[in-house]
DRENMIFI-903370 format. One line per field, with one value per residue (C-alpha): residue in three letters; x negated, y, z. Coordinates in Angstrom, 2 decimals, always signed. Each point is the difference from the previous one (the first is absolute). Layout:
<rs>
residu: ALA | ...
c1: X | ...
c2: Y | ...
c3: Z | ...
</rs>
This chain:
<rs>
residu: MET | ASN | ILE | ILE | ASN | ARG | ILE | PHE | ASN | ARG | SER | SER | VAL | GLU | PRO | GLU | MET | ASP | ARG | THR | LYS | PRO | LEU | GLY | LYS | SER | ARG | ASN | ILE | SER | LEU | ILE | ASN | GLN | TYR | ALA | ASN | LEU | SER | GLU | GLY | LEU | GLN | ASN | THR | VAL | ASP | ASP | ARG | THR | TRP | LYS | ASP | LEU | GLU | LEU | ASP | TYR | ILE | PHE | SER | PHE | ILE | ASP | ARG | THR | LEU | THR | LYS | THR | GLY | GLU | GLN | TYR | PHE | TYR | LYS | LEU | LEU | GLN | LYS | GLU | GLN | THR | ASN | SER | GLN | ARG | GLU | LEU | ILE | ASN | CYS | ILE | ILE | ASN | HIS | TYR | SER | ASN | LYS | PRO | ASP | GLN | LEU | LEU | LYS | ALA | ALA | GLN | ILE | LEU | ARG | LYS | TYR | GLU | LYS | ASN | SER | THR | TYR | SER | LEU | GLN | SER | PHE | MET | HIS | LEU | ARG | ARG | TYR | LYS | ARG | ALA | PRO | TYR | TRP | ILE | ARG | ILE | LEU | SER | PHE | SER | SER | LEU | SER | PHE | ALA | PHE | GLY | SER | LEU | PHE | HIS | THR | SER | PHE | ILE | LEU | PRO | PHE | ILE | ALA | ILE | LEU | LEU | ILE | ASN | THR | ALA | VAL | HIS | TYR | TYR | LEU | LYS | THR | LYS | ILE | ASN | LEU | PHE | HIS | PHE | GLU | PHE | LYS | ASN | ILE | LYS | ALA | LEU | TYR | ASP | ASN | TYR | LEU | LYS | LEU | ALA | LYS | LEU | GLU | ASN | GLN | ASP | ASN | TYR | LEU | SER | LYS | ASN | GLU | ILE | ALA | LYS | LEU | LYS | VAL | ILE | SER | LYS | LYS | CYS | PHE | TYR | LEU | SER | LEU | ASN | ILE | GLU | ASN | ALA | ASP | GLU | LEU | SER | ALA | ALA | VAL | TYR | TYR | LEU | ILE | GLU | ILE | ILE | LYS | ALA | THR | ILE | LEU | TYR | ASP | GLY | LEU | GLN | PHE | ASN | SER | THR | ILE | LYS | LEU | ILE | GLU | GLU | ASN | ILE | ASP | ILE | ILE | GLN | LYS | THR | SER | ASP | TYR | ILE | GLY | ILE | SER | ASP | THR | SER | GLN | SER | LEU | TYR | TYR | LEU | LYS | ASN | TYR | THR | LYS | GLY | VAL | LYS | PRO | SER | SER | SER | SER | SER | LYS | LEU | ILE | ASN | ILE | LYS | ASN | ALA | TYR | HIS | PRO | LEU | ILE | GLU | ASN | CYS | ILE | VAL | ASN | SER | ILE | SER | ILE | ASP | GLY | ALA | ASN | VAL | ILE | ILE | THR | GLY | GLY | ASN | MET | SER | GLY | LYS | THR | THR | PHE | LEU | LYS | THR | ILE | GLY | ILE | ASN | ILE | PHE | LEU | ALA | GLN | THR | ILE | ASN | TYR | SER | PHE | CYS | ASP | TYR | LEU | GLU | ILE | PRO | LYS | ILE | LYS | VAL | ILE | SER | SER | ILE | ALA | SER | ASN | ASP | ASN | LEU | MET | GLN | GLY | LYS | SER | TYR | PHE | MET | ASP | GLU | LEU | GLU | ARG | ALA | ASN | ILE | ILE | ILE | THR | GLN | ILE | ASN | GLU | SER | GLU | GLN | PRO | HIS | LEU | ILE | LEU | ILE | ASP | GLU | ILE | PHE | ARG | GLY | THR | ASN | SER | GLN | ASP | ARG | ILE | ALA | LEU | ALA | ALA | SER | MET | LEU | LEU | TYR | PHE | ASN | TYR | PHE | ASN | CYS | ILE | VAL | VAL | VAL | THR | THR | HIS | ASP | LEU | ASP | THR | ILE | ASP | LEU | VAL | GLU | GLY | MET | TYR | ASP | THR | TYR | TYR | PHE | ASP | ASN | ILE | TYR | GLN | ASP | ASN | GLN | VAL | HIS | PHE | ASP | PHE | ILE | ILE | LYS | ARG | GLY | ILE | GLN | HIS | LYS | THR | ASN | VAL | LEU | GLU | LEU | ILE | LYS | SER | LEU | ASN | TYR | PRO | SER | ILE | VAL | ILE | GLN | GLN | THR | GLU | LYS | PHE | ARG | LYS | ILE | ILE | THR | ALA | HIS | LYS | ARG | LYS | ALA | ILE | CYS | ASN | GLU | GLY | PHE | LYS | GLY | ASN | ILE | SER | VAL | LEU | PRO | ARG | SER | ASN | LEU | GLY | ALA | SER | GLY | GLN | SER | LYS
c1: +7.49 | +2.34 | +2.33 | +0.53 | +0.84 | +2.48 | +1.65 | +0.35 | +0.46 | +3.60 | +2.80 | +2.93 | +0.85 | +0.44 | +3.43 | -1.55 | -3.19 | -2.59 | -0.73 | -2.95 | -2.03 | -0.39 | +3.26 | -0.23 | +2.45 | -0.18 | -0.50 | +0.31 | -2.51 | +0.90 | +3.68 | -0.90 | -2.12 | +2.95 | +1.14 | -3.46 | -0.22 | +3.38 | -0.90 | -0.52 | -1.77 | -2.04 | -3.77 | -1.73 | -1.91 | -2.80 | -0.49 | +0.67 | -3.65 | -0.49 | +3.23 | -1.43 | -3.50 | +1.39 | +2.40 | +2.90 | +2.63 | -1.44 | -0.16 | +3.66 | +1.01 | -1.89 | +1.48 | +3.51 | +2.46 | +3.13 | +3.05 | +1.64 | -0.96 | +0.94 | -2.39 | -2.80 | +0.41 | +0.05 | -3.02 | -1.99 | +0.91 | -1.06 | -3.48 | -0.16 | +1.48 | -0.64 | +2.66 | +2.09 | +0.06 | +3.65 | -0.87 | -2.81 | +2.21 | +2.85 | -2.31 | -1.68 | +3.38 | +1.30 | -3.25 | +0.23 | +3.65 | -0.91 | -3.04 | +2.37 | +2.70 | -1.73 | +3.04 | +1.87 | -2.44 | +1.87 | +3.28 | -1.68 | -1.48 | +3.46 | +1.33 | -2.91 | +0.37 | +3.67 | -0.94 | -2.75 | +2.64 | +0.96 | -3.33 | -1.53 | -3.27 | +1.92 | +2.13 | -2.60 | -0.37 | +3.80 | +0.49 | -2.91 | -0.63 | +3.72 | -0.43 | +3.74 | +2.36 | +3.45 | +2.99 | +0.91 | +2.46 | +2.50 | +0.97 | +2.24 | +1.90 | +0.34 | +1.15 | +2.58 | +1.23 | +0.45 | +2.04 | +2.07 | +0.84 | +0.73 | +2.41 | +1.58 | +0.58 | +2.30 | +2.40 | -0.55 | -1.27 | -1.95 | -2.65 | -0.62 | -2.28 | -2.15 | -0.26 | -1.18 | -2.53 | -1.40 | -0.02 | -2.21 | -2.33 | -0.19 | -0.65 | -2.96 | -1.32 | +0.58 | -2.14 | -2.68 | -0.21 | +0.12 | -3.20 | -1.70 | +1.34 | -1.03 | -3.63 | +0.13 | +1.98 | -2.79 | -0.71 | +3.63 | -0.14 | -3.18 | +1.60 | +2.95 | -2.40 | -1.90 | +3.10 | +0.98 | -3.45 | -1.08 | +2.84 | -1.14 | -3.71 | +0.39 | +2.20 | -2.42 | -2.98 | +1.80 | -0.27 | +3.73 | -0.71 | -2.31 | +2.96 | +2.62 | +3.68 | +0.61 | -2.81 | +1.36 | +3.49 | -1.34 | -2.08 | +3.08 | +1.91 | -2.94 | -0.28 | +3.65 | -0.34 | -3.19 | +1.67 | +2.69 | -2.54 | -2.02 | +2.94 | -0.18 | +1.68 | -2.88 | +1.07 | +3.70 | +2.72 | +2.60 | +2.69 | -2.44 | -1.26 | +3.56 | +0.69 | -3.37 | +0.75 | +3.47 | -1.59 | -2.57 | +2.81 | +1.44 | -3.43 | -0.73 | +3.25 | -1.07 | -3.80 | -0.11 | -3.53 | -1.50 | +1.75 | -0.99 | -3.63 | -0.15 | +1.60 | -2.43 | -3.08 | +1.09 | +0.39 | -3.41 | -1.72 | +1.64 | -1.07 | -3.26 | -1.84 | +2.31 | -0.44 | -3.79 | -0.03 | +1.93 | -2.30 | -2.99 | +1.41 | +0.31 | -3.58 | -1.25 | +1.69 | -1.38 | -3.48 | +0.04 | +0.84 | -2.77 | -2.50 | +1.19 | -0.90 | -3.28 | -1.15 | +1.04 | -1.23 | -3.28 | -3.28 | -0.18 | +0.27 | +1.65 | -2.68 | -1.18 | -0.39 | -3.36 | -0.26 | -3.55 | -1.62 | -0.19 | +0.95 | -0.38 | +1.22 | -0.57 | +0.39 | +1.80 | +0.96 | +1.49 | +3.56 | +0.02 | -3.12 | +0.59 | -2.46 | -1.50 | -3.20 | +0.69 | -2.23 | -0.36 | -1.41 | -0.07 | -0.40 | -0.57 | -1.38 | -2.37 | +1.27 | -0.87 | -1.90 | +0.34 | -2.50 | -0.08 | -0.22 | +2.67 | +3.03 | -1.23 | +3.26 | -0.57 | +3.06 | +2.27 | -1.16 | +0.78 | +3.49 | +0.45 | -0.76 | +2.24 | +2.95 | -0.05 | -0.25 | +2.72 | +2.35 | -0.80 | +1.40 | +3.01 | +1.33 | -1.98 | -1.64 | -3.39 | -1.58 | -2.71 | -0.51 | -0.46 | +0.21 | -0.60 | +0.31 | +0.84 | +2.78 | -1.81 | +0.81 | -1.58 | -1.41 | -2.10 | -2.02 | -0.36 | +1.30 | -1.18 | +0.56 | -0.74 | +3.05 | -0.46 | +3.40 | -1.00 | -3.60 | -1.17 | -3.08 | -0.43 | -2.35 | +2.35 | +2.76 | -2.30 | -0.85 | +3.64 | +0.96 | -2.82 | +1.16 | +3.54 | -1.42 | -2.01 | +3.13 | +2.06 | -2.48 | -0.46 | +3.72 | +1.07 | -0.85 | +1.12 | -2.87 | -0.62 | -1.37 | -1.94 | -0.73 | -2.32 | -1.20 | -3.34 | -0.18 | -0.60 | -0.89 | +0.98 | -3.13 | -3.77 | -1.92 | -1.70 | +3.18 | +1.95 | -2.40 | -0.31 | +3.75 | +0.96 | -2.39 | +1.26 | +3.63 | -0.65 | -1.74 | +2.87 | +2.61 | -1.96 | +0.93 | +3.75 | +2.66 | -0.10 | -1.29 | -1.86 | -0.60 | -1.89 | -1.69 | -3.07 | -2.76 | -2.38 | -2.38 | -1.48 | +3.32 | -0.30 | -3.53 | +1.30 | +2.70 | -2.04 | +1.24 | +3.31 | +1.74 | +0.16 | -0.98 | +1.59 | -0.46 | +1.32 | -2.53 | -0.46 | -2.39 | -1.24 | +0.08 | +0.24 | +0.06 | +3.11 | +0.65 | +1.89 | +1.78 | +1.15 | +2.15 | -0.89 | -0.97 | -3.27 | -1.76 | -2.90 | -0.98 | -0.05 | -3.37 | +0.19 | +2.15 | +1.60 | -0.23 | -2.91 | +1.80 | +3.18 | -1.66 | -1.96 | +3.21 | +1.42 | -3.11 | -1.15 | -3.14 | -3.14 | -1.59 | +2.96 | -0.25 | -3.76 | +0.23 | +2.87 | -2.05 | -3.04 | +1.92 | +1.84 | -3.28 | -1.32 | +3.18 | +0.23 | -3.63 | +0.46 | +3.09 | -1.62 | -3.07 | +2.12 | +2.01 | -3.12 | -1.79 | +2.95 | +0.36 | +3.74 | +0.28 | +1.42 | -0.50 | +3.27 | +1.18 | +3.78 | +2.35 | +1.70 | +3.80 | +0.30 | -1.66 | +2.57 | +2.85 | +3.60 | -0.75 | -3.20 | -2.21 | -2.95 | +0.56
c2: -1.89 | -2.97 | +2.00 | +2.58 | -2.78 | -1.45 | +3.40 | +0.94 | -3.28 | -0.53 | +1.30 | -0.35 | +0.19 | -3.29 | -0.50 | -0.49 | +2.02 | -0.66 | +3.52 | -1.17 | -0.15 | +2.27 | -0.21 | -1.45 | +2.39 | +2.26 | +3.70 | +2.93 | +2.42 | +2.90 | -0.22 | -0.59 | +3.14 | +2.14 | +0.70 | +1.18 | +2.28 | +1.52 | +0.70 | +3.74 | +1.77 | -3.03 | -0.10 | -2.97 | -2.26 | -0.32 | +1.34 | -2.10 | -0.83 | -1.34 | -1.98 | -1.71 | -0.40 | -1.88 | -1.99 | +0.96 | -1.31 | -3.48 | +0.69 | +1.07 | -3.20 | -2.03 | +1.69 | +0.51 | -2.46 | +2.03 | -1.73 | +2.88 | +2.47 | +2.81 | -1.49 | -0.26 | +3.65 | +1.17 | -2.09 | +1.27 | +3.59 | -0.68 | -0.78 | +2.90 | +2.86 | +1.41 | -1.15 | +2.15 | -0.69 | -1.07 | -2.58 | -1.44 | -0.17 | -1.74 | -2.56 | -0.76 | -0.24 | -2.57 | -2.01 | -0.07 | -1.08 | -3.06 | -0.69 | -0.30 | -1.82 | -1.98 | -2.26 | +2.92 | +0.17 | -2.75 | +1.89 | +3.20 | -1.87 | -1.26 | +3.57 | +1.20 | -2.87 | +0.89 | +3.63 | -0.97 | -1.31 | +3.63 | +1.69 | +1.94 | +1.82 | +2.71 | +1.35 | +2.60 | +1.46 | -0.11 | +2.12 | +2.40 | +0.42 | +0.11 | -1.48 | -0.48 | +2.45 | +0.75 | -0.57 | +3.24 | +2.34 | -0.22 | -3.58 | +1.62 | +1.71 | -3.30 | -1.75 | +2.70 | +0.01 | -3.76 | +0.13 | +2.89 | -1.71 | -3.29 | +1.75 | +2.00 | -3.15 | -1.29 | +2.82 | +0.72 | -2.11 | +2.92 | -0.57 | -3.64 | +0.61 | +2.61 | -2.42 | -2.84 | +2.33 | +1.19 | -3.60 | -1.08 | +2.94 | -0.70 | -3.69 | +0.79 | +2.53 | -2.47 | -2.75 | +2.47 | +1.27 | -3.55 | -0.91 | +3.00 | -0.80 | -3.67 | +1.11 | +0.67 | -3.10 | -1.44 | +3.30 | +0.21 | -3.61 | +0.84 | +2.95 | -2.19 | -2.65 | +2.63 | +0.78 | -3.63 | -1.22 | +3.08 | -0.59 | -3.60 | +0.76 | +3.04 | -1.98 | -2.95 | +2.27 | +2.20 | +3.09 | +0.81 | +3.70 | +0.33 | +1.37 | +2.13 | -0.93 | +2.85 | -1.21 | -3.55 | +1.27 | +1.90 | -2.99 | -2.21 | +2.28 | +0.04 | -3.78 | -0.49 | +2.26 | -1.76 | -3.37 | +1.01 | +1.17 | -3.20 | -2.29 | -2.10 | -3.04 | -2.42 | -3.63 | +0.94 | -2.57 | +0.57 | +1.43 | +2.40 | +1.05 | +0.72 | +2.14 | +1.71 | +1.03 | +1.23 | +2.22 | +1.09 | +1.32 | +2.01 | +1.38 | +0.88 | +1.92 | +2.46 | -0.41 | -1.15 | -1.42 | +3.24 | +2.01 | -2.51 | +0.05 | +3.79 | -0.14 | -2.69 | +1.78 | +3.23 | -1.86 | -1.68 | +3.31 | +1.65 | -2.85 | -1.12 | +0.48 | -2.51 | -2.57 | +0.48 | -0.30 | -3.28 | -1.31 | +0.92 | -1.99 | -3.14 | +0.59 | +0.64 | -3.14 | -2.15 | +1.55 | -0.45 | -3.68 | -0.31 | +1.59 | -2.27 | -3.07 | +1.54 | +0.86 | -3.31 | -2.36 | +1.52 | +0.55 | +3.66 | +2.61 | +3.27 | +2.73 | +2.21 | +3.76 | +1.72 | +3.71 | +0.33 | -0.80 | -3.65 | -2.94 | -3.35 | -3.01 | -3.60 | -3.17 | +1.76 | -1.91 | +0.72 | -1.42 | -1.00 | -2.19 | -3.49 | -1.12 | +3.47 | +0.50 | +2.44 | +2.98 | +2.63 | +3.51 | +2.92 | +3.48 | +2.64 | +3.36 | -1.05 | -0.87 | -3.28 | -1.21 | -3.67 | -1.79 | -3.51 | -1.98 | -0.37 | -2.04 | -0.01 | +1.46 | +3.77 | +1.01 | -2.48 | +1.34 | +3.59 | -1.06 | -1.98 | +3.10 | +2.20 | -2.42 | -0.64 | +3.68 | +0.86 | -2.66 | +1.03 | +3.46 | -1.09 | -3.21 | +0.04 | -3.32 | -1.13 | -3.27 | -0.25 | -0.86 | +3.59 | +3.45 | +3.37 | +3.05 | +3.71 | +1.43 | +0.11 | +0.21 | -2.56 | +1.11 | -2.17 | -0.28 | -3.69 | -0.93 | +2.46 | -0.62 | +1.44 | +1.65 | -0.04 | +1.58 | +3.07 | -0.08 | -0.42 | -1.99 | -2.15 | +2.56 | +2.92 | -1.92 | -0.41 | +3.71 | +1.07 | -2.39 | +1.28 | +3.56 | -0.92 | -1.45 | +3.19 | +2.11 | -2.10 | +0.12 | +3.76 | +0.78 | -2.24 | +0.08 | -3.62 | -2.52 | -2.13 | -3.48 | +0.11 | -3.34 | +0.06 | -3.10 | +0.16 | +3.78 | +1.55 | -3.31 | +1.37 | +2.04 | -0.46 | -0.87 | +3.37 | +2.04 | -2.58 | +0.04 | +3.79 | +0.63 | -2.83 | +1.22 | +3.57 | -1.12 | -2.17 | +2.85 | +2.31 | -2.42 | -0.26 | +3.54 | -0.44 | -1.51 | -3.36 | -3.54 | -1.28 | -3.64 | -0.35 | -2.88 | +0.28 | -2.00 | +2.97 | -0.24 | +3.35 | +1.63 | -1.36 | +1.42 | +3.46 | -0.04 | -1.87 | +0.64 | +1.43 | -3.31 | -3.36 | -2.89 | -3.42 | -2.73 | -3.28 | -2.76 | -2.86 | -2.94 | -1.82 | -3.77 | -2.90 | +2.42 | +1.67 | +3.30 | -0.49 | +2.69 | -0.08 | +3.19 | +1.14 | +3.61 | +0.61 | +3.02 | +1.33 | +0.33 | -2.67 | +0.54 | -2.99 | -0.16 | -3.01 | +0.80 | -2.42 | -2.75 | +0.57 | -0.16 | -3.07 | -1.72 | +0.75 | -1.49 | +3.17 | -0.39 | -0.11 | +2.91 | +2.23 | -1.01 | +0.65 | +3.39 | +1.05 | -0.80 | +1.84 | +3.12 | +0.10 | +0.11 | +2.83 | +2.07 | -0.53 | +1.03 | +3.10 | +1.14 | -0.48 | +1.96 | +2.88 | +0.26 | -0.02 | +2.58 | +2.41 | -0.42 | -0.73 | -2.87 | +1.09 | +3.67 | +1.08 | +3.56 | +0.36 | +2.88 | -0.01 | -0.19 | +3.69 | +0.97 | -1.77 | +1.99 | -1.17 | -1.73 | -1.60 | +2.46 | +1.61 | +3.58
c3: +5.36 | +0.34 | +2.22 | -2.77 | -2.45 | +2.45 | +0.46 | -3.66 | -1.86 | +1.08 | -2.20 | +2.36 | +3.67 | +1.80 | +1.65 | +3.43 | +0.33 | +2.68 | +1.22 | +2.08 | -3.25 | -3.05 | -1.94 | -3.49 | -1.62 | -3.02 | +0.69 | -2.37 | +1.54 | -2.30 | +1.01 | +3.64 | -0.13 | -1.16 | +3.54 | +1.11 | -3.05 | +0.81 | +3.64 | +0.32 | +2.84 | +1.06 | -0.45 | -1.62 | +2.36 | -2.59 | -3.52 | -3.10 | -0.58 | +3.53 | -0.35 | -3.09 | +1.48 | +3.01 | -2.22 | +2.22 | -2.42 | +0.62 | +3.75 | -0.05 | -1.76 | +2.61 | +3.07 | -1.45 | +1.51 | -0.80 | -1.44 | -1.91 | -2.71 | +2.37 | +2.56 | -2.56 | -0.97 | +3.60 | +1.01 | -2.99 | +0.87 | +3.58 | -1.30 | -2.45 | +2.03 | +3.46 | +2.47 | +2.29 | +3.74 | -0.21 | -2.68 | +2.10 | +3.08 | -1.80 | -1.63 | +3.34 | +1.67 | -2.52 | +0.13 | +3.81 | -0.26 | -2.07 | +2.17 | +2.94 | -1.99 | -2.79 | -0.28 | -1.65 | -2.92 | -1.86 | +0.31 | -1.19 | -2.97 | -0.95 | +0.00 | -2.14 | -2.48 | -0.39 | -0.57 | -2.48 | -2.42 | -0.61 | +0.75 | -2.91 | -0.64 | -1.86 | +2.86 | +1.02 | -3.49 | -0.44 | +3.10 | -0.28 | -3.73 | -0.90 | -3.45 | -0.30 | -1.69 | +1.30 | -2.23 | -1.84 | +1.70 | -2.87 | +0.92 | +2.59 | -2.83 | -1.88 | +3.18 | +0.76 | -3.65 | +0.03 | +3.19 | -1.33 | -3.32 | +1.78 | +2.37 | -2.86 | -2.10 | +2.72 | -0.79 | -3.70 | -2.91 | -1.49 | +2.66 | -0.99 | -3.01 | +1.82 | +2.93 | -2.29 | -1.61 | +3.33 | +1.27 | -2.93 | +0.62 | +3.72 | -0.58 | -2.23 | +2.53 | +2.86 | -1.53 | -1.02 | +3.59 | +1.31 | -1.86 | +1.63 | +3.47 | -0.27 | -0.35 | +3.75 | +0.91 | +2.18 | +1.77 | +1.11 | +1.21 | +1.91 | +1.80 | +0.94 | +1.33 | +2.01 | +2.02 | +0.62 | +1.04 | +1.95 | +2.47 | +0.56 | +0.31 | +2.23 | +2.38 | +0.03 | +0.73 | +2.57 | -2.22 | -0.21 | +0.56 | -3.02 | -1.98 | +1.73 | -0.13 | -2.42 | -2.29 | +0.08 | -0.88 | -3.02 | -1.06 | +0.19 | -2.39 | -2.43 | +0.28 | -0.99 | -3.03 | -1.05 | +0.43 | -2.49 | -2.59 | +0.43 | -0.80 | -3.17 | -1.51 | +0.24 | +0.66 | +0.18 | -0.76 | -2.76 | +2.29 | +1.64 | -3.44 | -1.16 | +3.06 | -0.45 | -3.60 | +0.94 | +2.65 | -2.61 | -2.23 | +2.88 | +0.92 | -3.62 | -0.21 | +2.70 | -0.34 | +3.60 | -0.12 | -1.26 | +2.68 | +2.67 | -1.18 | +0.31 | +3.43 | +1.21 | -1.37 | +1.69 | +3.30 | -0.37 | -0.74 | +3.02 | +2.30 | -1.55 | +3.32 | +1.68 | -2.78 | +0.08 | +3.77 | -0.25 | -2.73 | +2.16 | +2.88 | -2.14 | -1.15 | +3.54 | +1.31 | -2.81 | +0.37 | +3.78 | -0.35 | -2.59 | +2.41 | +2.80 | -2.07 | -1.17 | +3.52 | +1.47 | -2.71 | -1.20 | +1.82 | +0.89 | +2.70 | +0.95 | -0.30 | +2.84 | -0.28 | +0.23 | +0.82 | -1.38 | -3.35 | +0.97 | -2.19 | +1.73 | -1.95 | +1.05 | -2.08 | -2.84 | -3.13 | -3.41 | +0.07 | -3.69 | +0.25 | +1.33 | +2.68 | -0.05 | +2.02 | +2.85 | +0.70 | +2.71 | +0.07 | +2.42 | -1.49 | +2.65 | -1.11 | -2.78 | -3.47 | -1.71 | -3.08 | -0.96 | -2.23 | -1.39 | -3.20 | -2.64 | +1.13 | +3.59 | +1.38 | +0.12 | -2.04 | +1.77 | +3.35 | -1.08 | -1.04 | +3.22 | +2.08 | -2.13 | -0.05 | +3.73 | +0.96 | -2.53 | +1.39 | +3.58 | -0.73 | -2.06 | +1.57 | +3.28 | -0.80 | -1.31 | -1.06 | +2.65 | +3.68 | +1.16 | -1.58 | +1.60 | -2.27 | +0.12 | -2.14 | -3.32 | -3.71 | -2.33 | -3.35 | -2.28 | -3.18 | -0.67 | -3.45 | -2.67 | -3.70 | -3.42 | -1.54 | -3.77 | -0.66 | +1.99 | -1.22 | +3.59 | +0.95 | +3.08 | +1.52 | -0.71 | +1.76 | +3.01 | -0.01 | -0.19 | +2.78 | +2.23 | -0.65 | +1.09 | +3.22 | +0.58 | -0.52 | +2.40 | +2.88 | -0.52 | -0.05 | +2.89 | +3.69 | +0.29 | +0.32 | -3.09 | -0.44 | -3.29 | -1.67 | -3.02 | -1.81 | -1.87 | +0.11 | -3.45 | -1.60 | -3.41 | -0.68 | -0.17 | +3.17 | +0.52 | -0.28 | +2.00 | +2.93 | +0.08 | -0.22 | +2.36 | +2.71 | -0.36 | +0.26 | +3.03 | +1.81 | -0.93 | +1.38 | +3.23 | +0.97 | -0.28 | +2.20 | -1.72 | +0.37 | -3.06 | -0.94 | -3.26 | -1.82 | -2.22 | -1.62 | +0.14 | +2.96 | -1.06 | +0.86 | +3.51 | +0.30 | -0.89 | +2.73 | +2.60 | +3.53 | -1.22 | -0.78 | +1.77 | -2.26 | -0.45 | -2.59 | -1.40 | -0.57 | -2.43 | -0.38 | -3.10 | +0.35 | -2.46 | -2.95 | +1.43 | +1.80 | +3.28 | +2.02 | +3.63 | -0.41 | +3.54 | +0.57 | +1.88 | +1.44 | -2.07 | -3.67 | -2.68 | -1.69 | -2.27 | -3.13 | -1.61 | -3.71 | -0.52 | +1.89 | -1.99 | -3.40 | +1.11 | +1.06 | -3.48 | -1.67 | -1.74 | -2.17 | +2.16 | -1.91 | +0.91 | +3.65 | +0.11 | -1.70 | +2.24 | +3.09 | -1.40 | -0.98 | +3.31 | +1.92 | -2.19 | +0.33 | +3.75 | +0.55 | -2.16 | +1.92 | +3.39 | -1.07 | -1.31 | +3.22 | +2.19 | -2.18 | +0.14 | +3.74 | -0.23 | +2.44 | +3.30 | -0.88 | -1.62 | +0.55 | +0.14 | +0.54 | +3.40 | -0.01 | +0.90 | -3.27 | -2.14 | -1.42 | -0.32 | -3.29 | +1.29 | -1.88 | +1.76 | +1.04
</rs>
């Protein structure tokens, strides 16, 4: 996992980043994820469990070549949420633009780096969650009173003392409001930067019509107001500081900042769609450039569409594993059971299939030589865990996850790719085999493609003829277990537990007893299956006899 270490062990962004490789920059995934969480009306590409099973946060960090925080948030949302046709078209259009004019990528990167100086993760929550509070309405009264007493003192001295009193009050209120307004200093700078850099990027990428002239005019007004609120006295010389504080006294007199803050917030709220649209464009541009580099500097392919239940994947590899062994598989009609010893590559292969099919349907790119798939939703049960805080066992977690999968395939007409690693490994062998076989037969009568791994050959006997079988092999040589990590057609009848404990120099008595007990248990199981007449003689309910919830009628 050296690639993962290279991605995450950097604490800062290099001044000149090589976007042809994974970028060694720090990422705050929880803040990046804010935008996806705030996106309403868009369906998730996969559920949270599948996202974790396929380690898609790591995959994102590997494929992300964006230069801005806005780009990171948009790219992450692109993976998490279903895209609209207009989004796909715009991304493809920008990628094609840079494919035809790669010399303009440097200029685009310069624009994005300039924008990044003011890019924030918090802009989305600022706009959509509205955690700010407007200045109270009564500041208008204080402002008007101050002006009135100031004007009156020009004509009569009796107004001077009231003016001084209201000035002191307004000054205190001014600096109190200023501390509240400064909490959003960077968000105002970000909105100002959106306007400036959108104009440059849209022109460079021939997308001048993305915003209408009216929208640009409104954005310009908002930008100016935000620029004022983002001003500060950092790094000012003495003369500038003196002028600044003189202006501060005038502003405090009439509570100008508070009034300006309310006016700006009102304008932002009225035109939030325009600001979001502009932010999206920056994100789309940055994401499109990132995808350009990914597709041109990694080994992969644009997937082809299949109209049937066909998955054909050739020379696929896991992008986070250096020098990963490639594998191919064609799934057409029959579902798949994979066997093999521990550490032989079964779990990695499941993840490789899931990751590549997921990426094919989100960024139109996969890490393989060829991929043909139908439109299909990926759902998995790979990494189960005990949850002591909830009093939940490993097996209960497996059961609940399987029930969620059952619910999803019952409630949706969309085809599903179901990936299950070591099905029901959390319980005893008898219950595991019985339940696993029942589940696999149940899945076989739904609009889904199932790829499952298991160590239980008895499970395969119970679903014989209903599932295609594949396996990963290993050999024992020089007191070591060796794996080739290449998937093969058939069933792996041998296990590697004896070889593994031998390689670890377990006591000979333990090795001998293990071998003896294994033979007894295996013979007993085979005899029981033959006596009951299970093998190849399983009765199942046809699909027409299953109700909406999957229960027999």
